[in-house]
C-alpha positions in Angstrom: 0.0 -0.1 0.0 1.6 3.5 -0.2 3.6 2.6 -3.2 2.8 4.9 -6.3 2.6 2.8 -9.5 1.6 4.0 -13.2 -1.9 3.4 -12.2 -2.0 5.1 -8.6 -1.2 8.6 -7.3 -0.5 7.4 -3.8 -2.1 8.2 -0.5 -0.4 11.8 0.0 -1.5 13.1 -3.3 -5.1 11.5 -2.8 -5.4 13.2 0.8 -4.5 16.5 -1.2 -7.4 15.8 -3.4 -9.6 15.1 -0.6 -8.6 18.3 1.4 -9.5 20.2 -1.6 -12.9 18.7 -1.7 -13.5 19.4 1.9 -12.4 22.8 1.6 -15.1 23.2 -1.1 -17.5 21.9 1.1 -18.7 19.2 -1.1 -19.6 15.7 -0.4 -18.3 12.7 -2.4 -21.3 12.2 -4.6 -22.0 16.0 -5.2 -18.2 16.5 -6.0 -18.2 13.3 -8.2 -21.6 14.9 -9.9 -19.8 18.2 -10.6 -16.7 16.4 -11.9 -18.7 13.9 -14.0 -17.1 11.0 -12.8 -18.3 8.0 -10.8 -18.4 8.4 -6.8 -16.2 5.2 -6.6 -13.8 6.6 -9.0 -13.3 9.8 -6.8 -12.9 7.7 -3.6 -10.5 5.5 -5.1 -8.5 9.0 -6.2 -8.8 10.1 -2.7 -7.1 7.0 -1.4 -4.5 7.1 -3.9 -5.4 4.0 -5.6 -6.2 5.2 -9.1 -4.7 7.9 -11.2 -6.7 10.4 -13.0 -6.9 10.6 -17.1 -6.0 13.9 -18.4 -9.6 14.9 -18.7 -10.3 14.0 -15.2 -7.2 15.9 -14.0 -8.2 18.9 -15.6 -11.7 18.6 -14.2 -10.1 18.0 -10.6 -8.0 21.3 -11.0 -11.1 23.4 -12.1 -13.8 22.0 -9.8 -11.8 21.8 -6.7 -9.5 24.9 -7.5 -6.4 23.0 -7.2 -3.3 25.1 -7.8 0.4 25.1 -7.0 2.5 21.7 -6.9 -0.8 19.7 -6.3 -2.3 21.0 -9.5 1.0 20.3 -11.4 1.4 16.8 -10.0 -2.2 15.8 -10.9 -1.8 17.1 -14.4 1.4 15.1 -14.7 -0.4 12.1 -13.8 -3.2 12.6 -16.3 -0.5 13.1 -18.9 1.2 9.8 -18.0 -2.0 7.9 -18.1 -3.0 9.3 -21.5 0.6 8.3 -22.7 0.3 4.9 -21.4 -3.1 4.4 -23.0 -1.7 5.7 -26.4 1.4 3.5 -26.1 -1.0 0.4 -25.9 -3.2 1.5 -28.8 -0.2 1.6 -30.8 1.2 -1.8 -29.7 -2.3 -3.3 -30.3 -2.2 -1.7 -33.9 1.0 -3.1 -34.9 0.7 -6.2 -37.3 1.6 -9.5 -35.9 3.6 -12.0 -37.8 2.1 -15.8 -37.5 3.7 -17.4 -34.9 5.1 -14.4 -33.2 3.2 -13.5 -30.2 3.8 -11.5 -26.9 2.3 -14.5 -25.0 4.4 -17.8 -25.1 1.3 -19.8 -24.5 -0.5 -17.9 -27.5 2.6 -18.4 -29.8 2.6 -22.3 -29.2 -1.1 -22.4 -29.9 -0.5 -20.2 -33.3 2.5 -22.6 -34.3 0.4 -25.8 -33.8 -2.7 -24.2 -35.6 -0.3 -23.3 -38.5 1.2 -27.0 -38.8 
């Protein structure tokens, strides 16, 4: 727990989001409605378990009036999430040669099917 990964922002930054929501005197459901996200997603962000997309990062900054280092960190996570999505799209769009798979199990099945 507490470890920040590509898909999570970590508890300290999540606490900043929660504090900003509380300063705005918004409950979780009302903040989520204004942010146009599911309340469960907002809860996961506040716990530091998820990272926001670029769109959600922008909404968090605007709706919760985030500024300074917190806004920059949230924005950075949003950009990183979008870059990861684009990287996966590009990888999925690459043509694959028969018998060459990223999964050894799948590659074995492809070879058996080709023979």
